[in-house]
Backbone as ProteinMPNN parsed JSONL, in Angstrom:
{"seq_chain_A": "MKLDEFTIGQVFQTKSFELTKENIMNFAEVYDPQYMHLNEEKAKMGRFNGIIASGIQTLSITFKLWIEEGCHEDDIIAGTGMNNIKFLAPVYPNDKLHTIVKVIDKK", "coords_chain_A": {"N_chain_A": [[-50.72, -10.465, 2.945], [-51.617, -13.791, 2.324], [-54.544, -15.925, 2.142], [-53.954, -18.359, 3.499], [-52.056, -17.498, 5.274], [-53.259, -16.074, 7.288], [-54.413, -16.528, 10.629], [-56.718, -18.266, 12.698], [-58.185, -16.409, 15.248], [-56.34, -14.412, 15.153], [-55.611, -10.949, 15.536], [-56.056, -7.642, 14.385], [-55.323, -4.187, 14.561], [-56.163, -1.024, 13.4], [-54.799, 2.178, 12.351], [-55.916, 5.381, 13.655], [-58.742, 7.477, 12.806], [-59.787, 10.722, 12.724], [-62.893, 12.138, 12.925], [-64.323, 14.931, 11.56], [-66.606, 17.708, 12.022], [-67.089, 18.862, 9.571], [-66.42, 16.718, 7.817], [-68.521, 14.969, 8.492], [-70.829, 16.452, 7.79], [-70.41, 16.949, 5.049], [-70.449, 14.334, 3.976], [-73.051, 13.58, 4.696], [-74.656, 15.407, 3.278], [-74.61, 14.363, 0.717], [-75.14, 11.545, 0.955], [-76.756, 10.85, 3.188], [-78.966, 12.685, 4.082], [-80.142, 13.565, 6.676], [-81.515, 15.388, 9.464], [-79.998, 15.151, 11.865], [-77.439, 14.947, 11.052], [-76.892, 17.219, 9.667], [-78.161, 19.656, 10.495], [-77.393, 21.742, 12.906], [-78.745, 23.145, 15.022], [-81.306, 21.896, 15.196], [-80.401, 19.301, 15.63], [-79.238, 19.547, 18.166], [-81.49, 19.595, 19.745], [-82.452, 17.08, 19.485], [-82.363, 13.488, 20.133], [-79.652, 12.874, 20.32], [-78.299, 15.1, 21.08], [-76.783, 16.789, 19.459], [-74.834, 17.152, 16.41], [-74.245, 14.15, 14.644], [-72.371, 11.443, 13.157], [-73.306, 9.627, 10.218], [-74.366, 6.238, 10.305], [-73.714, 4.677, 8.097], [-71.562, 6.11, 7.119], [-69.675, 5.716, 9.173], [-69.275, 2.962, 8.937], [-68.114, 2.908, 6.386], [-65.725, 4.298, 6.858], [-64.437, 2.596, 8.693], [-64.007, 0.374, 7.077], [-62.34, 1.498, 5.134], [-60.078, 2.074, 6.722], [-59.267, -0.52, 7.379], [-58.614, -1.554, 4.837], [-56.488, 0.161, 4.198], [-54.644, -0.77, 5.996], [-53.334, -2.785, 4.737], [-52.81, -5.542, 4.854], [-53.703, -7.512, 3.152], [-52.609, -7.082, 0.729], [-52.688, -7.038, -2.767], [-54.799, -8.736, -3.08], [-58.232, -9.507, -3.497], [-60.642, -8.222, -1.35], [-63.716, -8.955, -0.715], [-66.823, -7.634, 0.139], [-69.084, -9.654, 0.918], [-71.188, -9.944, 2.574], [-72.8, -8.837, 5.604], [-73.272, -9.323, 8.973], [-75.228, -8.939, 11.918], [-74.762, -6.186, 12.57], [-74.437, -3.493, 14.702], [-75.027, -0.304, 15.978], [-73.577, 0.983, 18.563], [-73.028, 3.322, 19.921], [-73.358, 6.84, 19.376], [-71.432, 8.652, 16.92], [-69.585, 11.453, 17.25], [-68.565, 14.781, 16.129], [-65.042, 15.164, 16.0], [-64.544, 12.775, 17.274], [-62.512, 9.862, 17.424], [-61.973, 7.195, 15.28], [-61.203, 3.727, 14.967], [-60.318, 0.539, 13.6], [-60.843, -2.764, 14.586], [-59.959, -5.927, 13.722], [-60.781, -9.259, 13.844], [-59.821, -12.501, 13.13], [-62.059, -14.941, 12.601], [-62.833, -17.1, 11.159], [-62.014, -19.011, 8.255], [-62.433, -19.214, 4.787]], "CA_chain_A": [[-50.913, -11.812, 3.457], [-52.537, -14.665, 1.6], [-55.515, -16.544, 3.03], [-53.344, -19.373, 4.365], [-51.186, -16.846, 6.255], [-54.085, -15.617, 8.399], [-54.696, -17.587, 11.595], [-57.916, -18.069, 13.506], [-57.87, -15.725, 16.498], [-55.434, -13.297, 14.892], [-56.267, -9.65, 15.711], [-55.396, -6.494, 13.779], [-55.897, -2.888, 14.915], [-55.729, -0.018, 12.441], [-54.566, 3.54, 12.831], [-57.143, 6.111, 13.956], [-59.235, 8.5, 11.889], [-60.604, 11.693, 13.453], [-64.025, 12.579, 12.116], [-64.652, 16.324, 11.837], [-67.974, 18.119, 11.7], [-67.115, 19.065, 8.124], [-66.512, 15.375, 7.226], [-69.86, 14.447, 8.737], [-71.823, 17.197, 7.018], [-70.177, 16.72, 3.615], [-70.95, 12.99, 3.654], [-74.507, 13.568, 4.859], [-75.287, 16.155, 2.191], [-74.7, 13.52, -0.472], [-75.584, 10.175, 1.155], [-77.676, 10.619, 4.314], [-79.329, 14.062, 4.446], [-81.053, 13.693, 7.802], [-81.205, 16.575, 10.274], [-78.994, 14.914, 12.913], [-76.129, 15.016, 10.418], [-76.753, 18.47, 8.912], [-78.751, 20.849, 11.106], [-76.876, 21.791, 14.284], [-79.762, 23.587, 15.996], [-82.289, 20.827, 15.357], [-79.696, 18.149, 16.206], [-79.069, 19.802, 19.605], [-82.76, 19.318, 20.409], [-82.784, 15.675, 19.266], [-81.942, 12.486, 21.127], [-78.198, 12.763, 20.395], [-77.794, 16.371, 21.618], [-75.829, 17.41, 18.55], [-74.526, 16.517, 15.126], [-73.57, 12.852, 14.697], [-72.064, 10.84, 11.863], [-74.17, 8.573, 9.7], [-73.861, 4.88, 10.5], [-73.103, 4.245, 6.839], [-70.254, 6.76, 7.056], [-68.751, 5.052, 10.094], [-68.919, 1.685, 8.312], [-67.19, 3.19, 5.282], [-64.423, 4.671, 7.419], [-63.787, 1.419, 9.269], [-63.533, -0.456, 5.966], [-61.191, 2.235, 4.571], [-58.937, 1.873, 7.605], [-58.829, -1.91, 7.242], [-57.947, -1.676, 3.541], [-55.216, 0.877, 4.298], [-53.724, -1.568, 6.811], [-52.519, -3.425, 3.712], [-52.49, -6.949, 5.143], [-54.167, -8.379, 2.065], [-51.889, -6.652, -0.47], [-53.58, -6.785, -3.9], [-55.882, -9.709, -3.133], [-59.559, -8.888, -3.381], [-61.435, -8.444, -0.145], [-65.071, -8.65, -1.16], [-67.834, -7.596, 1.186], [-70.198, -10.459, 0.426], [-72.281, -9.912, 3.529], [-72.54, -8.324, 6.94], [-74.258, -9.825, 9.922], [-75.233, -8.443, 13.3], [-74.212, -4.845, 12.722], [-75.143, -2.677, 15.689], [-74.39, 0.972, 16.292], [-73.704, 1.006, 20.019], [-72.921, 4.69, 20.43], [-73.224, 7.806, 18.289], [-70.103, 9.184, 16.618], [-69.663, 12.91, 17.232], [-67.392, 15.462, 15.585], [-63.774, 15.036, 16.727], [-64.323, 11.414, 17.754], [-61.52, 9.114, 16.656], [-62.385, 5.828, 14.991], [-60.222, 2.762, 14.482], [-60.937, -0.745, 13.298], [-60.228, -3.974, 15.119], [-60.377, -7.072, 12.922], [-60.395, -10.55, 14.423], [-60.075, -13.614, 12.216], [-62.866, -15.932, 13.313], [-63.039, -18.236, 10.277], [-61.366, -18.887, 6.945], [-63.111, -20.017, 3.754]], "C_chain_A": [[-51.9, -12.551, 2.551], [-53.444, -15.345, 2.618], [-54.862, -17.534, 3.992], [-52.397, -18.774, 5.408], [-51.961, -16.255, 7.442], [-54.337, -16.795, 9.332], [-55.954, -17.24, 12.383], [-57.495, -17.466, 14.84], [-56.941, -14.536, 16.331], [-56.215, -11.979, 14.955], [-55.395, -8.56, 15.087], [-56.084, -5.232, 14.292], [-55.296, -1.839, 13.993], [-55.336, 1.281, 13.136], [-55.928, 4.197, 13.082], [-57.476, 7.121, 12.862], [-60.128, 9.436, 12.688], [-61.661, 12.261, 12.513], [-64.399, 14.004, 12.499], [-66.122, 16.598, 11.514], [-68.119, 18.315, 10.193], [-67.198, 17.726, 7.381], [-67.943, 14.843, 7.306], [-70.878, 15.131, 7.833], [-71.645, 16.998, 5.507], [-70.703, 15.354, 3.18], [-72.481, 12.994, 3.67], [-75.224, 14.314, 3.736], [-75.518, 15.276, 0.967], [-75.433, 12.202, -0.195], [-76.616, 9.94, 2.258], [-78.159, 11.959, 4.872], [-80.41, 14.179, 5.535], [-80.573, 14.814, 8.724], [-80.103, 16.348, 11.293], [-77.569, 14.901, 12.385], [-75.844, 16.395, 9.823], [-77.179, 19.74, 9.635], [-78.368, 20.909, 12.587], [-77.942, 22.149, 15.311], [-80.798, 22.491, 16.255], [-81.644, 19.595, 16.001], [-79.49, 18.32, 17.71], [-80.331, 19.476, 20.386], [-83.159, 17.848, 20.29], [-82.175, 14.756, 20.311], [-80.43, 12.368, 21.291], [-77.524, 14.041, 20.887], [-76.716, 17.011, 20.749], [-75.656, 16.614, 17.276], [-73.824, 15.179, 15.372], [-73.303, 12.367, 13.275], [-73.113, 9.797, 11.496], [-73.54, 7.211, 9.986], [-73.172, 4.356, 9.251], [-71.715, 4.875, 6.689], [-69.254, 6.06, 7.97], [-68.337, 3.684, 9.552], [-67.9, 1.883, 7.198], [-65.795, 3.523, 5.798], [-63.714, 3.442, 7.984], [-63.27, 0.492, 8.17], [-62.31, 0.182, 5.305], [-59.941, 1.98, 5.409], [-58.383, 0.451, 7.495], [-58.087, -2.11, 5.918], [-56.571, -1.016, 3.595], [-54.188, 0.134, 5.154], [-52.811, -2.404, 5.905], [-52.174, -4.881, 3.936], [-52.759, -7.869, 3.958], [-53.497, -8.068, 0.741], [-52.879, -6.397, -1.609], [-54.689, -7.818, -4.037], [-57.207, -9.005, -2.886], [-60.171, -9.249, -2.032], [-62.845, -8.005, -0.516], [-66.019, -8.676, 0.027], [-69.066, -8.347, 0.713], [-71.364, -10.515, 1.4], [-71.831, -9.322, 4.844], [-73.66, -8.803, 7.843], [-74.111, -9.119, 11.257], [-74.553, -7.1, 13.481], [-75.087, -4.075, 13.711], [-74.347, -1.413, 15.911], [-74.611, 1.215, 17.782], [-73.663, 2.397, 20.617], [-72.806, 5.636, 19.243], [-71.769, 8.252, 18.126], [-70.252, 10.685, 16.408], [-68.448, 13.516, 16.533], [-66.217, 15.372, 16.561], [-63.584, 13.696, 17.427], [-63.286, 10.756, 16.845], [-62.004, 7.673, 16.514], [-61.165, 4.99, 14.626], [-60.955, 1.442, 14.294], [-60.128, -1.848, 13.964], [-60.82, -5.141, 14.339], [-59.865, -8.327, 13.589], [-60.77, -11.645, 13.433], [-60.822, -14.68, 13.003], [-63.124, -17.188, 12.474], [-62.293, -17.986, 8.98], [-62.095, -19.799, 5.956], [-62.527, -19.653, 2.419]], "O_chain_A": [[-52.888, -11.982, 2.085], [-53.153, -15.345, 3.814], [-55.187, -17.543, 5.179], [-51.979, -19.473, 6.33], [-51.372, -15.97, 8.485], [-54.462, -17.933, 8.878], [-56.215, -16.077, 12.691], [-56.565, -17.95, 15.484], [-56.769, -13.741, 17.255], [-57.349, -11.904, 14.483], [-54.173, -8.553, 15.238], [-57.305, -5.215, 14.441], [-54.079, -1.769, 13.822], [-55.52, 1.449, 14.342], [-56.967, 3.624, 12.754], [-56.61, 7.555, 12.103], [-61.121, 8.998, 13.27], [-61.349, 12.794, 11.448], [-64.757, 14.259, 13.649], [-66.781, 15.819, 10.826], [-69.149, 17.974, 9.612], [-67.958, 17.603, 6.42], [-68.495, 14.339, 6.328], [-71.691, 14.469, 7.189], [-72.629, 16.892, 4.775], [-71.334, 15.236, 2.129], [-73.119, 12.469, 2.758], [-76.291, 13.889, 3.295], [-76.515, 15.435, 0.263], [-76.256, 11.775, -1.006], [-77.289, 8.91, 2.248], [-77.811, 12.33, 5.993], [-81.448, 14.809, 5.333], [-79.387, 15.145, 8.759], [-79.334, 17.27, 11.567], [-76.61, 14.85, 13.155], [-74.697, 16.712, 9.51], [-76.602, 20.802, 9.4], [-78.952, 20.21, 13.415], [-78.025, 21.515, 16.362], [-81.125, 22.2, 17.406], [-82.269, 18.924, 16.822], [-79.56, 17.341, 18.454], [-80.256, 19.118, 21.561], [-84.115, 17.418, 20.936], [-81.543, 15.215, 21.263], [-79.962, 11.823, 22.291], [-76.31, 14.063, 21.09], [-75.834, 17.701, 21.26], [-76.25, 15.552, 17.092], [-72.922, 15.086, 16.205], [-73.928, 12.825, 12.318], [-73.722, 9.172, 12.364], [-72.321, 7.058, 9.914], [-72.157, 3.666, 9.342], [-70.795, 4.231, 6.184], [-68.108, 5.837, 7.58], [-67.18, 3.287, 9.691], [-66.941, 1.121, 7.08], [-64.797, 3.076, 5.231], [-62.514, 3.27, 7.772], [-62.207, -0.11, 8.319], [-61.355, -0.513, 4.958], [-58.871, 1.702, 4.868], [-57.169, 0.25, 7.516], [-57.045, -2.764, 5.885], [-55.596, -1.575, 3.093], [-52.989, 0.388, 5.04], [-51.667, -2.693, 6.257], [-51.3, -5.407, 3.247], [-52.097, -8.895, 3.799], [-53.782, -8.717, -0.265], [-53.817, -5.618, -1.439], [-55.444, -7.785, -5.008], [-57.274, -8.022, -2.149], [-60.212, -10.413, -1.634], [-63.123, -6.81, -0.618], [-66.019, -9.618, 0.82], [-69.991, -7.745, 0.166], [-72.414, -11.074, 1.083], [-70.642, -9.305, 5.164], [-74.841, -8.696, 7.511], [-73.01, -8.751, 11.668], [-73.833, -6.903, 14.459], [-76.309, -4.018, 13.573], [-73.122, -1.454, 16.02], [-75.699, 1.606, 18.204], [-74.203, 2.628, 21.699], [-72.223, 5.28, 18.219], [-70.986, 8.229, 19.075], [-70.957, 11.131, 15.502], [-67.427, 12.85, 16.362], [-66.382, 15.487, 17.776], [-62.575, 13.491, 18.103], [-63.201, 11.059, 15.655], [-62.389, 7.027, 17.488], [-60.208, 5.498, 14.042], [-62.073, 1.262, 14.776], [-58.898, -1.863, 13.911], [-62.037, -5.32, 14.303], [-58.674, -8.456, 13.868], [-61.904, -11.703, 12.959], [-60.287, -15.254, 13.952], [-63.573, -18.21, 12.994], [-61.979, -16.84, 8.657], [-62.343, -20.973, 6.228], [-62.939, -20.199, 1.396]]}, "name": "protein", "num_of_chains": 1, "seq": "MKLDEFTIGQVFQTKSFELTKENIMNFAEVYDPQYMHLNEEKAKMGRFNGIIASGIQTLSITFKLWIEEGCHEDDIIAGTGMNNIKFLAPVYPNDKLHTIVKVIDKK"}
């Protein structure tokens, strides 16, 4: 789709992606080596009661899913900014993520 083909209010929902403990730990070892992503015993004693995914990992997965949706074909989708990002709930192993995109403006 080209920019003029998107309509304000249009909603897209992607396929799902199941996040495994191995996915979480492999990502964390390289990009976010905090205990709640890597150390099961310590994570069980923490505020999340177990291993959780990094917020940066969940953002990356949601963007991957949106790109794979293919609506934009070969046009560049540049992440020039993000506002009001909030992590409302932890993402645990075996949780399934999907992305919902709503067109709220066109520039």
